N, C-alpha and C positions, 0 to 999 in steps of 0.2 A: 311473750317468749316462748320459743319452741323447743320442745325436747325431743330426742331420739332416743329409743330403748334399742339396745343391740346387744346380743352375745358374742361379739367378736372380740379378739384378744386386746387386752388393755394397750399394747404398745402399737397398735394400728396407727399408721400416719394418718395426718389430718386430710391430706390430698385425697388418700384412698378412700376414707369414710364419706368424703364429699362426692367422689366419682360413683361410690356404691348407692348413695342416696338420691343421686340424679338419675339412676337406672329405671327408679319406679316411674318418673315422668315419661321416660322413653317407652315403657312398657304400656302406660296408658295411652300414649299418643299413637303406638302401632295398632293397639285394639281399637281406637276410634277410627283410625284409618281403614282397618280391615271391615269393620261395620258399615262404615258410610261410602268408601269409595270401591271397596272390591265385594261387597255384598253378602258379608258374613250374616247381617241380621235377616236377610231376605228368604231363609229357607223355611219352608212350611211343610215339609214332609213329616211322615210320622214313624220311620223305620230308624233305627240305629245305623245301620249301613248307609242309607240315604244321607244322614246326617253327618257321619263320618266322611264319605265321599265328598260333600260339600265343603266341610271344613278342611280337608286336605287340599282341594283345589285352591280354595281362598288363601290358605297358607303358602302354597306353591306360588301364586300370583303375588302374594306379599314379598316372598324371598325375591322373586324377579324384579319387581319394582324397587327393592331394597339395593339389589345389586347394580341396577341400572343408575340409581342415583349415586351410588358410591363410585361409579365407572366414570361418571361426567367430569369432566375437566372445569373446576371453579372459573377459569377465565372464559369459558363458553356462555355463562349465564348473562342475559343482556342486562345491562345496568339501567335503572329507572332515571 
């Protein structure tokens, strides 16, 4: 059995609670994508400004990829 602890108001609809709980999975998925596909984990510099520059560019690339994915028409995806 699983339990979730929350400080949300007691009258919160169940559908909203489920949607908010699923946001955690989305965040973890995005972080994994940024590390593996977009190179977030590849930074080997030593300065704060270099790291900040790298993270900013990876975040911009992730935003671009997300917008491209959302703009795609689902009917254009080839079926297996």
